[in-house]
C-alpha positions in Angstrom: 10.2 -1.3 19.1 8.9 -1.8 15.6 5.4 -0.4 15.2 4.9 0.6 11.5 5.6 -1.4 8.3 5.4 0.3 4.9 5.3 -2.2 2.0 6.5 -0.4 -1.1 9.2 1.7 0.4 11.0 1.9 -3.0 8.0 3.7 -4.6 7.2 7.4 -4.4 4.2 7.1 -2.2 5.6 4.4 0.1 8.8 6.3 0.6 6.9 9.5 1.4 4.6 7.7 3.8 7.6 6.4 5.7 9.4 9.8 5.7 6.3 11.6 6.9 5.9 9.3 9.9 9.6 9.4 10.8 9.6 13.2 10.7 6.6 13.8 12.8 6.9 11.0 15.4 10.4 10.7 17.1 9.3 7.5 18.9 8.3 5.5 15.8 10.3 2.7 14.2 9.5 1.9 10.6 10.1 -1.3 8.7 10.4 -0.5 4.9 9.7 -3.4 2.7 10.3 -3.9 -1.1 12.1 -6.1 -3.5 15.1 -3.7 -3.5 14.7 -1.8 -0.3 18.3 -2.0 0.8 19.5 -1.1 -2.7 17.2 1.9 -3.3 19.1 5.2 -3.0 16.2 7.2 -1.6 15.3 4.6 1.0 18.9 4.2 2.1 19.2 8.0 2.4 16.1 8.1 4.5 17.5 5.4 6.8 20.7 7.4 7.1 18.8 10.5 8.0 17.0 8.6 10.8 19.6 6.2 12.2 18.2 3.2 14.0 14.6 4.1 13.2 14.1 2.7 9.6 14.9 -1.0 8.9 15.0 -1.9 5.2 13.8 -5.4 4.3 14.2 -6.9 0.8 11.3 -9.2 -0.2 8.9 -9.7 -3.0 5.3 -9.4 -1.8 4.2 -11.7 -4.6 6.5 -14.5 -3.4 5.2 -15.8 0.0 8.3 -17.9 0.7 10.7 -14.9 0.2 8.4 -12.7 2.3 8.2 -15.1 5.3 12.0 -15.7 5.3 12.8 -12.0 5.1 10.4 -11.0 7.8 11.6 -13.7 10.2 15.2 -12.6 9.7 14.5 -8.9 10.4 11.6 -8.7 12.9 12.1 -9.9 16.5 9.6 -12.4 17.7 8.4 -10.1 20.4 7.9 -7.1 18.1 4.5 -5.5 17.9 3.3 -4.0 14.6 0.4 -1.5 15.0 0.3 0.0 11.5 0.7 -1.7 8.2 0.6 0.4 5.0 0.5 -1.4 1.7 1.7 1.0 -1.0 2.8 -1.6 -3.6 1.2 -1.3 -7.0 1.9 -2.0 -10.7 0.3 -0.3 -13.7 2.9 -0.6 -16.4 6.3 -2.2 -17.1 7.9 -4.7 -19.4 5.1 -6.3 -21.4 2.5 -4.5 -19.3 0.6 -1.3 -20.2 -2.9 -0.1 -19.6 -5.3 -1.7 -22.1 -7.4 0.6 -24.2 -9.7 -2.0 -25.6 -10.7 -5.7 -25.2 -8.2 -6.8 -27.8 -5.3 -5.5 -25.7 -6.1 -7.8 -22.8 -3.3 -10.3 -22.1 -4.0 -13.0 -19.5 -0.4 -13.2 -18.2 -0.2 -9.4 -17.9 -3.5 -9.4 -16.0 -2.3 -12.2 -13.7 0.8 -10.2 -12.9 -1.4 -7.2 -11.9 -3.4 -9.5 -9.6 -0.2 -11.0 -8.1 1.1 -7.5 -7.2 -1.9 -5.3 -6.6 -4.2 -7.9 -4.9 -2.4 -11.0 -3.7 0.6 -9.1 -2.6 -1.6 -7.3 0.0 -3.0 -10.6 1.3 0.4 -12.2 1.3 1.9 -9.3 3.3 -0.8 -9.3 6.0 -0.8 -13.1 6.2 3.0 -13.1 6.7 2.7 -10.5 9.4 0.1 -12.3 11.5 2.6 -13.3 14.2 3.4 -9.7 14.9 -0.3 -8.6 14.9 -1.5 -11.0 17.7 -1.6 -8.4 20.4 -4.3 -6.3 22.0 -3.1 -2.9 21.0 -5.1 -1.0 18.3 -4.0 -2.0 14.8 -4.3 -0.2 11.5 -4.1 -1.9 8.1 -4.4 0.4 5.1 -4.0 -0.5 1.4 -3.3 2.2 -1.1 -5.9 1.4 -3.8 -7.1 3.6 -6.6 -10.3 5.4 -7.6 -10.2 3.5 -10.9 -10.8 0.4 -8.9 -14.3 1.6 -8.0 -16.9 -0.3 -10.0 -19.6 2.4 -9.2 -17.3 5.2 -10.4 -16.2 3.6 -13.6 -17.6 5.6 -16.6 -14.6 5.5 -19.0 -13.7 1.8 -19.2 -10.3 0.5 -20.3 -7.3 -0.3 -18.1 -8.7 -3.8 -17.5 -5.8 -5.2 -15.5 -5.3 -2.3 -13.2 -9.0 -1.6 -12.7 -9.9 -5.3 -12.0 -6.9 -5.9 -9.7 -7.7 -2.8 -7.7 -11.4 -3.7 -7.4 -10.2 -7.1 -6.2 -7.9 -5.4 -3.7 -10.9 -3.4 -2.4 -12.9 -6.7 -1.8 -9.9 -8.1 0.0 -9.8 -5.1 2.3 -13.5 -5.4 3.0 -13.2 -9.2 3.7 -10.2 -8.6 6.0 -12.0 -5.8 7.8 -14.8 -8.3 8.7 -12.3 -11.1 9.8 -10.1 -8.9 11.9 -13.1 -7.9 14.0 -13.2 -11.5 15.2 -9.5 -12.3 15.3 -7.4 -9.1 15.8 -9.5 -6.7 17.7 -9.3 -3.8 17.9 -8.4 -3.3 14.2 -9.1 -0.8 11.5 -8.8 -2.0 7.9 -9.3 0.5 5.0 -8.6 1.1 1.3 -7.3 4.5 0.3 -7.3 6.4 -3.0 -4.2 8.6 -2.8 -5.1 11.0 -5.6 -3.1 11.4 -8.7 0.5 11.6 -7.5 3.7 12.5 -9.4 5.5 9.1 -9.3 7.1 6.6 -11.7 3.7 5.0 -11.9 2.1 8.1 -13.5 5.1 9.3 -15.4 4.2 7.7 -18.8 0.9 9.7 -18.9 1.9 13.4 -19.1 -1.1 14.4 -21.4 -3.6 12.9 -18.9 -1.8 14.5 -15.9 -2.2 17.9 -17.6 -5.9 17.8 -17.0 -5.8 16.5 -13.4 -4.9 17.8 -10.0 -1.5 16.2 -9.4 0.0 15.9 -5.9 3.6 15.6 -4.9 4.5 12.4 -3.0 5.0 14.5 0.2 1.6 16.1 -0.1 0.0 12.7 -0.8 1.6 11.2 2.3 0.5 14.1 4.5 -3.1 13.8 3.1 -3.2 10.1 3.7 -1.8 10.3 7.2 -4.4 13.0 8.0 -7.1 10.6 7.0 -5.6 7.6 8.8 -5.1 9.6 12.0 -8.8 10.2 12.4 -9.9 6.6 11.9 -11.0 4.0 14.4 -12.4 0.5 14.4 -15.8 1.8 13.5 -14.4 2.9 10.2 -13.1 -0.5 9.3 -14.0 -1.7 5.8 -14.3 1.8 4.2 -13.0 3.0 0.9 -11.8 6.6 1.3 -10.3 9.2 -0.9 -7.2 11.3 0.0 -9.5 14.1 1.3 -11.4 11.8 3.6 -14.5 11.5 1.4 -16.2 8.1 0.9 -15.8 6.4 -2.5 -18.3 4.0 -4.0 -17.2 0.4 -4.3 
């Protein structure tokens, strides 16, 4: 039985979310998805530690064709997914770095942020629809970011990341409304994980020095504690790692 899918298994938070669930629930089977899932040393080590309980699927969430083909190859037609966690995100990389001012904005870089941070989420849920058409309770959670909050933005900058995460939040809100008609009972939420020590935050040591920084394991435990308390009545919310409500 495959019941949980974690998109972003090669990232620090995604790996920790999968590990936490495997450790606490001996009955669960996790599908770990990323572009390099089967070649990621940490993900492979986790699969070896829990034989037969973690399936690694290589697919790019930004490429719908690749995603469809990979999922069809790895998920049995009668599988039921009850939890989807989207922990894929991009902030920096080759040709991509947080903008400090308007002159730094590059259209192609921003489009890449949207493809991964926003469209990747919608692609993933859309591709998984065949395994969500059942009557068991379903949970769909997207790891967003507090900097994607329009109401909380008082510093500016980081155009691509902020805008793509704000768009992700709107996608979550839209999906929460639609699933109440099509996939009941369903809970769809956006989560701010808190500042976590991962490859995404590694280039910003000076900023981290002034913040409360969590380990990936602590972040995973915090997020699962929030998710475990949610039900369909919470669908469409934007929540922080401690369960508090965040402004859109």
